[in-house]
C-alpha positions in Angstrom: 7.4 -23.5 -35.3 10.1 -21.5 -37.2 10.6 -17.9 -38.0 11.8 -17.1 -41.5 12.6 -14.0 -43.5 11.0 -13.8 -46.9 11.9 -11.1 -49.5 9.6 -10.1 -52.3 9.0 -7.2 -54.6 5.3 -7.4 -53.7 3.9 -5.2 -51.0 1.1 -6.7 -49.0 0.4 -4.8 -45.8 -2.7 -7.0 -45.0 -0.9 -10.3 -45.6 -2.2 -11.8 -42.3 -5.8 -11.6 -43.5 -5.1 -13.9 -46.5 -1.7 -15.4 -45.5 -1.9 -18.5 -47.7 -3.2 -16.7 -50.7 -1.0 -13.6 -50.6 0.6 -12.5 -53.9 3.9 -12.3 -52.0 4.4 -16.0 -52.4 4.4 -15.8 -56.2 7.7 -13.9 -56.1 9.2 -14.8 -52.8 12.9 -15.4 -52.1 15.2 -16.1 -49.2 18.0 -13.7 -48.7 20.6 -16.1 -50.0 18.7 -16.6 -53.3 18.8 -13.0 -54.3 21.6 -11.8 -56.6 22.2 -8.5 -58.3 20.3 -9.6 -61.5 17.2 -10.5 -59.6 17.4 -7.4 -57.4 17.6 -5.2 -60.5 14.4 -6.5 -61.9 12.2 -4.5 -59.4 12.6 -1.0 -58.0 11.4 -1.9 -54.5 11.8 -4.9 -52.3 10.1 -5.9 -49.0 11.3 -8.1 -46.2 8.6 -10.1 -44.4 9.2 -11.9 -41.1 6.8 -14.9 -41.1 6.2 -17.7 -38.6 5.8 -21.2 -40.2 4.5 -24.5 -38.9 6.5 -26.8 -41.2 5.8 -25.4 -44.7 2.6 -23.7 -43.7 2.7 -19.9 -42.9 1.0 -19.1 -39.6 1.6 -15.4 -39.1 3.4 -12.4 -40.6 5.0 -10.6 -37.6 6.5 -7.6 -39.4 7.5 -6.2 -42.8 9.8 -3.4 -44.0 11.0 -1.9 -47.3 14.6 -2.7 -48.1 
């Protein structure tokens, strides 16, 4: 099991109730994938800490606005 940080412009406070189908995944980035051009496309960004089993998300442990 690994813990990863996922950054997305989509806010989903209830992500754990529908983890695999969350809209967060449609616009999800790792921190090193973000550049100023992508950051400027959305006014707000959210950082999710997610536990994964391989490629499968298991649990969102926390989120915050960045």
